[in-house]
Structure formats: C-alpha cells, structure tokens
VOFILO-389189 format. One record per residue: residue in one letter; x, y, z of N, C-alpha, C, O in turn. Coordinates in steps of 0.02 Angstrom, whole numbers, plus 50000, padded with zeros to 5 digits. Atoms other than C-alpha are relative to their C-alpha. Layout:
! residues N
AXYZXYZXYZXYZ
...
! end
This chain:
! residues 316
M499975004750055502825077551094499805003549934499275006649930
N500174997450065502895083050912499624994549962499894989249946
F500445005050031501445074050829500304997349935500324991249925
F499765002250065502225073550655500654996150006500774991649966
D499395003949990503915067450719499844993050024500184988250008
T500205006549972503025053550812499664995649948499824989749940
V500395003950049501815048150675500394998949936500324993749904
G499605000650061503015051350532499595000649936499115004449933
K500294999350067502515048950350499284997849996498954999149945
L500705001950001500835041450397499545006149999498985005749975
A500404993949996500225059250425500185005049946500105011149956
I499784995450053500865066450261499435004549977499555010449964
G500574995950022499125072350211499865005550050499745011350030
S500144994949948498845081250377500545005350001500405011250010
R499464995249997500555089250372499985004749940500095010849947
L500054995750060500355095550193499415004850006499465010649986
R500584995749991498625102150235500155005650049499955011350038
L499834994949951499305111350387500465005349969500385011249980
L499554995450034500715118950283499615004449951499735010449947
S500414996350048499455123950149499585005350036499525011050012
E500424995349963498335132050279500415006050025500185011750024
K499564994649976499805142050351500155004949943500125011049952
I499824995750057500305148450179499395003849976499455009749957
T500614996650022498505152450133499815005650047499595010950025
E500144994649951498265162350294500465005949988500245011749990
D499524994650014499845172250256499825003549934499895009649929
A500174997150065499275174750075499445005150007499465010449975
A500554995349989497665183050135500265006450030500035011950012
Q499714994049968498675194850244500445003949951500485010049953
I499574996750049499885198450102499595004249952499795009849935
F500454996050043498455204049988499795006450035499775011750004
K500204994049962497895215950126500595004850007500495010950004
L499404995949993499685222150147500095004549939500335010149945
Y499934996150062499645228149966499355003349979499275005749923
N500654996850012497855234649980499644997249939499345000849899
I500345003350055497195221949857499464995550030499604990950069
D500575003649972495465215249897499874993649961499454993449916
M500065006350037495655197349838500084994250047500494994450093
Q499925006249961495435180049912500554995749967500584995449906
P499465004250028496935168349891499754994849949500094993449900
K500255005350046495835155149806499835002949931499784999149883
W500154997050065495435167649667500625000649957500575001149896
F499394998150035497255170249620500144995949936500314998949885
P499865003750062497485155749495499575002249941499815002949885
V500454997750053495955161349396500205006949977500225008349917
F499804993250016496485179449405500645000149958500695003849909
Y499365000050036498245175449346499924997549929500215000449882
V500115002550068497665165149197499675005349956499885006449899
L500344994850039496485178949141500445006149987500385009449936
S499564994250009497815192249166500564998749950500835003449921
T499455001650046499105183049061499764997349933500104998249882
E500235003150062498055173948931499385003249971499165001349916
G500594996750026496555185248911499374996050010499344991650053
A500655003249992494755179548890500064992449990500444990049949
S499985007350004494445160948916499344997250026498955000750058
T500605003449974493075148448955500164997050068500744996050086
V499905003149935492805140949126500344993249992500774991350032
T499705006650013493245123949054500755000549988501144996650015
A499294999150016494905130248985500395002150062500964999850073
I499674997849938495335138949149500094994150047500634993250075
A499975005749955494935123349249500554995249979500924992650020
R499485004450026496055112949136500695002950013501164999250029
E499354996649992497465125749148500254999650072500844998450083
I499774999649930497495126849339499894993550038500074993150097
G500095006549967497005108849377499444999850051499454995650096
H500585000049955495375113049466499404996949964499424995949903
S500615002650030493645105849438499605005749968499685011549987
H500434995050032492395114849326499555003550050499515009750048
P500434996749950491175118149471500395004850044500145010250061
S499604995749957492585125349577500175006649965500115011949995
V499834994050038493135137549441499385004249987499415010349991
S500634996450012491335142049401499805004150062499575009850056
K500174996649937491045146549584500455006050011500225011450032
I499524994549991492625157149590499845005749952499865011649971
V500184994850050492125166349430499395003950023499365010050016
T500614996749975490415170049506500185004950056499925010550058
E499804995749944491225177049664500395006149975500295011650000
M499614994450027492445187649564499575004849961499695010949960
A500464995750038491035194049454499615004550047499495010450032
K500374995949950490075199949608500445005650026500195011050044
K499534994949977491645209349660500155005049944500455010349956
G499894995550056491715217149488500674999149966500905003449929
Y499335001250028493385209349439499984996649932500454997349893
V500055003450064492785198849292499315001349969498845003450002
K500644999450035491425199349161499934993949954500434990949934
E500135005750044490605185849056499575002249941499135006449948
K500424998750059489885186348881500054994149953500524990149956
N500005005550048489445174348742500575000749950500755006249928
D499475000150050490835169148625499695001649932499204998549912
K500264998150066490555177448456500044994249950499604993449908
A499915005650046491205162048366499554994150016499384990249972
D500425005649978490145149948468499555002550056499765003150113
G500474997149952488605156848555499844995650059499564997950108
R500145004649945488495141348665500515000850057500404998450112
R499464999449950490095146148758499995007050031499885012049998
N499904993749965490315159648889500745001350007501124997050029
M499304998049993491955168948886500075004350063499675008850075
V499864996349939492675175549049500615004349988501115002049960
S499424995550007493835190549051500015004950058499525005750093
L499944995049947494475203649172499615006249980499615008449923
S500354993750010493405219049191500515005750007501085004450026
P499544994449989494185236549193500265000250072500855001850084
K499795000149930494225235149383500514994550012500994995450051
G499535005449993495115218449369500675001649969501204999849995
K499384998050034496385225649247500395005050040501015005350035
E499654995249956496795239349373500434996250050500984998450068
I499635004049951497345225749494500634997149968501144996250002
V499415002750035498525218649362500595004650008501155002350020
E499464995049992499545234649371500205000550073500805000950089
K499884998949928499375236249559500374994250033500724995250083
I499755006049966499915218549599500734998349981501024993750010
Q499335001650024501605218849509500535000350055500964996050059
D499524999549944502575224649663499924994150048500414991550074
Q500135005849957501745210949765500334993849970500634989850006
Y499695005750033502315198049636500754999850014501024994650033
K499274999749990504125203949651500194998350071500654994450083
D499835001049930504125204049840499874992950023500264990050060
V500165006949982503275187249859500514995249970500754990650004
N499515004350033504445179149733500675000350035500994995150046
N499364999349965505975186249822499984996850069500474993950091
A500075003049934505305180549991500044992449996500364989250038
V499985007250009505055162849927500704997849981500944992650005
E499315001650019506785162949847500455000150062500894995950070
D499604999549938507525168550014499874994150045500334991350076
L500185005849959506575154750104500344993749973500614989750011
S499695005950031507215141749980500754999950010501054994650018
A499274999549992509005148049998500224997750069500814996050079
N499845002049932508925143750183499794992950016499764991050074
T500185007049989508375125750158500494995549962500814997749914
R499565004850033509375110350110499664996549942499994993849897
N500385003450052507985103450000499575004949962499275009449992
D500404995550042507115111949855499284997550000499114992749965
L500705002049993505265110749901499645000349933499254995849917
W500354999150064504685117049731500144994149953499684991449921
K499835005750042505635103449638499714993550027499484989249990
A500275006049969505095090349763499254999349987499014993849973
I500725000150014503265095049740499884997749928499434993649914
G500075002050070503475093449552500124992649990499764989349952
E499855007150005504245076249571499434995850028499244990749999
W500565003749969502855070449688499395000249954499064995149945
E500584999450044501515077049570500074995449940499594992149919
F499885004350058502305067849424499904992750018499564989049982
L500045007049980502465051449518499294998050018499074992450003
L500685001649981500705052349589499535000049940499014996849941
E500395000250061500035055849416500084993349965499624990749934
Q499885006550029500835039649358499644994550040499374989850012
K500325004949957500165029949507499815003550066500245006150101
S500254996349941499085037149647500244996850065500464991150066
L499825002649934499465035349831499554994250019499774989350048
L500475005449986497895024749847500234993649966500244988349998
R499775006050036498545012749713500624997150032500694991050037
R499385002349969500235011849798499864996550066500184991450082
V500185003249936499435007749966499664993349986499794988450022
Q500325006350018498344994549883500514994749982500444988950001
E499485004750019499904986449811500394997650061500564991750066
Q499655002049938500774986549980499574995250041499834990450069
K500465004449963499234978850061499994993149969500014988050004
K500025006450035499164965249928500654996150011500644990150022
E499355003349991501024961649946500064997250071500304991650080
R499965002349931500914960550135499554993950012499764989050044
E500465005549989499394949250132500204993949959500064988249979
S499785005650041500134938649993500534995950036500584989850026
A499485003649963501564934250109499704994950048500054990450071
R500335004749954500294925150218499694994149963499404989649993
V500295005350040499754914050074500504994349991501094995549976
Q499585006050009500444896350065499674995549949499084993949956
I500265004550051500224885149913500234992950017500834991550023
V499835006949980500144866649959499664995049953499204996849917
D500315005350039499744850149874499354997750033499254998250093
Y500655002549977498004842949888500084994050046500534989850037
K500075006149958497584830650025499264999250017498895004050012
P500715001349988495924822750076499655005250043499055006450036
A500314995049956495634836050209499755006049962499335009849988
Y500214994250039495414848850070499474998249948499285002449907
R500505002050050494134838949971499385004450002499155006649949
E500614996049995492644848750037500125007249976499695010249945
A499834993250022493524865450007500055000249924499825005049893
F499945000350073493934860249828499315000349967499215003749918
R500685000250027492104856649796499645006650014499365009649968
A500394994149981491364871449891500235006449963499825010449942
L499744994050034492514884549814499805000149927499635005449900
N500195000350070492134878549638499245000749991499015004249946
E500734999450004490264876549667499785007250009499305009549978
E500194993149985490204894249734500035004449938499555007949922
W499944995650059490854902849577499594997549941499315001549904
I500385002750056490034891049454499255001650008498935003849960
S500714998749988488314892949534499845007549997499275009449982
T500114992850003488534911849543499915002449929499495006749915
W500014997650069488824913749357499644995449951499364997749901
F500275004850049488204897949273499604994650037499264996150086
K500325005749967487524880849318500504994250001500944993749958
M499565005949996488394864949372499854995349942499274994149927
E500085004550056488694853249226500284993050017500604992150069
E499785006949986489084834649213500754999650012500974996150057
A499275000249992490964837649192500215002950068500715000850096
D499854997149934490934848249351499904994750054500334993850098
H500155005149950490124834449452500534994550001500724992050054
K499495005450003491384821549392500645002150036500924998250074
A499374997749969492874832049446499925001550074500375000050113
L500094997949930492144838549609499774994450046499924994450105
D500235005649958491304822649669500564995150016500574991950069
D499475004949991492864812149647500675002749974500925000349923
P499384997050025494434822849630500584995049996501024995649953
R499455004950004495574808149668499924995649939500414994649902
G500095004550056494814796549540500015003649932500275000849884
Y500074996550064494484809649405500645003949982500785004949923
I499424995750013496074820149425500664996750022501104995549982
L499355002149972497434813349540500224993149975500814992349957
N499805006850020497404794849493500154999649925500424994549902
K499875000150072497504799449309500615004349981500715006149923
G499384996350013499144808949327499945007550009500395011349992
G500104992849989498414825749374500215002250070500434998150111
H499814997249935498734837149522499515005550019499195008549976
I500414994649974497784849149632500415003950050500735000950094
L499664995749952498544863849724499485004150039498965005950012
V500454996449955497734872849870500365006150029500935005550052
A499724993949971498034890749926499715000950070499115001150080
L500214999149930497984893050114500165007250020500705009850008
Y499884993349972497774910250193499924999450075499384998350101
E499985000949928498284909450375499714993250019499344992550069
G500205006949985497964890650368499334997949972499174992049973
E500665001650026496234891750288500024999349924500305003649890
P500015000750073495954884950111499535005249968498935005249981
V500394994650031495384899850007500054999949924499715003849890
G499935000450072495914894849831500234993149980500594989750016
V499815006650025496124879249726500105000449924499845004949891
C499905000550072496714874549552500254993149983500654990250020
A499815006850019496924858149460500384999949934500285004149890
L499675001850063498064851349325499724993249981499854988250014
I500305006350021497094838049231500394997349940500475000749890
K499615003250053498104826049124499564999249938499004996849943
M500395000250062497544827048942500254994549954500844992849954
K499835005150050497504813748807500175003149933500474999949890
D499864996350062497624826848670500765000749993501085003450038
P499274999650008499414825648600500265007249995500865008450003
A499794993050005499434844648578500125003250068500475008250074
Y499954997149933499314847748765500174994750052499984988950045
D499825004549946500024840048922499485000050056499264994850079
F500494999549946498824846649052499495005549985499625010249946
E500494994650000497244856849067500015003450068499955000150120
L500074996149938497254870549197499255000950010498925004149969
A500735000049991495524868749271499825000850074500255000350119
K500284999649932494424871249423500385004950044500505003650103
M499704994749959495304887149478499455004050033498995006450000
A500504996249963494294895649613500335003450060500755000450094
V499774996349942494654908949743499395002850037498955005750006
S500564997649961493464913249883499935007649994500425011249999
P500114992750003492674930649862500245003550063500435009350061
R499784997149936493124933550044500755000950004501005004550047
A499264999550000494964931750002500275003749940500885004149931
Q499764996550059495034941749842500355006550020500225009450073
G499614994049985496224956449832500654998550035501015003050056
R499395002049966497644946549909500494996649952500974993449974
N499555002750051498474941149746500004992449997500464989449970
I500015007249994497944923249777499954996749931500294991749919
G500075002950066497414919749597500674999949963500844995049930
W499354999550032499104925749533500504995050029500864991649992
L499545004749967500084915549662499824992849982500264988749970
L500225006850014499034900049630500144998249927500384992749912
G499875001250071499164901749440500734998749986500904994149949
N499295000950010501044903549446500244993350030500664989950001
A499805006349968501204888849565499804994049957500174989249952
V500245005450042500174877749450500444999449937500614993949915
I499575000150060501224882749299500694997150017500974993349979
E499355002749979502824879049395499954992550013500424988849998
K500105007149988502104862249446500024996249933500334991049926
A500025003150067501754858249262500704999849970500894994949939
R499324999650027503504863849214500444994650033500844991450000
S499605005049965504264852549348499844992949977500244988349986
L500215006650025503294838049271500194999049927500034993849897
G499785000550069504054841449101499495002149949499575000749889
A500524997950046502494848949025500265005449952500675009549971
R499804995150050502704859048866499445005049985499575010849968
K500554995550018500964866248840499394998650044499214992850055
L500615000549959499444869648949499405002849962499475006849917
Y500624998150033497644872048898499495001950054499524999250109
L500554998549954496134880048983499395002349962499435004549905
E500634997650027494314884148952499685004650050499735003650111
S500324995249955493344898749022499425003549964499205001349911
N500534996050031492014911648986500185007350008500415009450062
T499784993049999492314929948943499615004450049499815010050061
V500354996149949491024935649070500425000450063500325004950104
L499565000249941492344931249200500615004349986501175001749978
K499474995450022493394946649160500624999750044501184999450017
P499395000449959494574945949311500404993649986501014993749984
A499665006350014494944927649273500365000249932500934998049926
I499704999650067495254930949088500625004550002501135002949972
N499424995549993496404945549132500584996450034501164997450015
L499475003849965497354934149251500344995149952500954994549953
Y499725005050046497584920849117500475003449949501015000949934
Y499564996350046498274933648995500645002250036501185001950008
K499424997849962499414940249131500484994350013501094995350016
L499585005949989500044922549162500344997849935500804993749937
G499685001650064500474921348977499574995949952499804994349897
F500435003950044499004911648905499775004349940499695010449946
Q500254996750060498414915948729499394996349973499324990349983
K500625002950025496744912948645500134995349941500534996749897
V499985004750056496524897848531499284997949985498824999550024
T500685002350018495024890148444500024993149969500554990549950
G500055006250039494394874048371499954993650038499804988450008
R500015006349964494444861248511499294998850029498975003550053
A500655001749972492854852148566500025000750076500534999550107
T500034998949928492284856048743499384996650030498864996449999
P500575003149968491154846948866499565005150037499045003250064
Y500364995049962490564863348943499585004749957499825007449907
E500434995350035489074873548883500255007250010500195011449965
R499824993149983489774889048969500655002349966500805008349967
C499354998150030491444888648876499905004049937499565001849890
N500014996050061491624902748750500695002849983500775006849938
I499314998150015493514905148757500464994250020500384991350074
Q499495005149988494954892748746500685003349996500805007549952
M499354996849997496744897248789500554994850009500424989350033
E499445004649991498464889248788500625003950023500685009950012
L499364997149977500164892448865500574995349983500564989550003
S499395004050014501834886248798500495001450057500655007250071
I499554999249943502994883148944500724999949978501185000450019
! end
C-alpha cells in the first residue's frame, strides 16, 4: 500500500516534508561532491552575501523569508567555520553588518561549477515531468500568502457545520431557550434591564402579539441561536432587530450570519423598508456582523437601555 496514494491530499504536509528531506540529503552530498564544506541550510545566507555584499541579519532574514533567530544562528555557525565576519556599521553603530570573509569569498569562485551542474540537473528533471514544479510552488506560495491553509480549512469547517443549521419560527417550546441564550450574553457583559425582562419574560405578549417575530437557529435540532423582529411605532423604522444571541458553545459555525440574514429576509417578506438595532461597541464580533449584514451607524434616537452606545439602521 502506498500511503500517499491512499491518504491523498490530506497528507500534503507530510509529502512535501519528505520531498524536502530527500532533496536536502542530496544537497549535503552534492556539497561534498564538489569538496565544499557547507551545510545546505547555510546556502540561502551564503548566496545573499555573495551576490549583495554586506548586510544585516534583519535584511537577510527578510530577503530569504526566514526568521531573525534562524538567520542569526546560521550566521553564528558560518562565523565559527570562518566563512563570514561581523562588524559594526560605520553609518549606524547599533547595527552589525555581516559579510563573507576571505575564506567565504574563495567558495564563491569554487562553487560556480556546482551551480551550473545543479541547475542543469534540475532542468533535466523538469524536462521529464508533465507539470512544472517550480511554477506550481510559486502559485501555491502566492495563494497561501493571500489566505493560509489554516484559514481555508476553517472556512470549510464553518461551511460544513453551517449546513447543519436550520432557521425556524418561534414556538412555545423555544421560550426557555430564548430567555436563557439572551440572559447568558447580557449577564456576561452587562446587567439585565427592565426592557430585557419585558421581552424575555413574555415574548408572546411583548413581541409576537404586537406584530413582531422571533426566529430560532437549530444546530442538529438544538436551539443555539435566537433573534427577534420587534414591531416599532417610530415611522422611520418598521422593525427593530433585537435579542440576537448565539450560544458560545455553537460559535464558529456561521450561526450569527445565517440568523441575521434570515431575520432580514423575514422583514423583507413582511414589506419592511428599514430596520433598526441597538448595541454596544464592546461586542466587537456582533458589531462586525451587523456591518457585514449592511447596517450603518446612526444617532439621535432615545433608547431604553443603559448599555446602548451605538445605534444602527439597514435600508432593505
């Protein structure tokens, strides 16, 4: 059984590491073949110094994409071998400049034949493949720089788990969840206020019977998120988006986004033109969600909540 054929792309890290180890092992033998006493890991630093002259550890690290500690360690190892030397920068005494020593410069001349032979060997290898590995690596590096593999996996996880979320209309069986989910976040950040008790103690009388609606997000059948549309008397707004809460145990599954969109669609289906909400800027994830949903900051309306320090609206 070929492990990589069986596991496939799940083992991309292991396969790339194995390929890297094979090439690094050959590189060590290639240096010996040309009687050059150098470790493969030194080569990027050596090449930069041989082509660009004296430089700082910071500049070298930036050039080759390594960390400062990694380059510093390599420079120390090369200095012990007598290949590089360090001295204070004349223009800035706080900086150490690294350059090749006379012994290191001798290798520059000696290594030229190795460069030619290695380059030709790699060209020959590429000529016998259907895919250009060098170009592919460049493409992967570019794409991963835009969005890491971790971020891509996180997005796939969120998308998969989001598919298990169901948005349903409120019914009496969800009354306790509506209260508990809201009490949880309010008590974590603030204190329960009179307007909270009115809505949570009697959601039917305070919200539903007055033309409002409540939606519930179910994850695998369990209520993990809620949000209300409260009918407003203010002629500038049709509904207030309120009492949105998502269980901390269910966060990371896109539930807030799905619930917010569902509530907006519900308002649109009811002929609403403009929605209003109140929040607090300490709730950064919530504020970011509201902006993402299209809400914009407004000011000037009276609020029954002490905790409110931001008001937002959405034109549908």
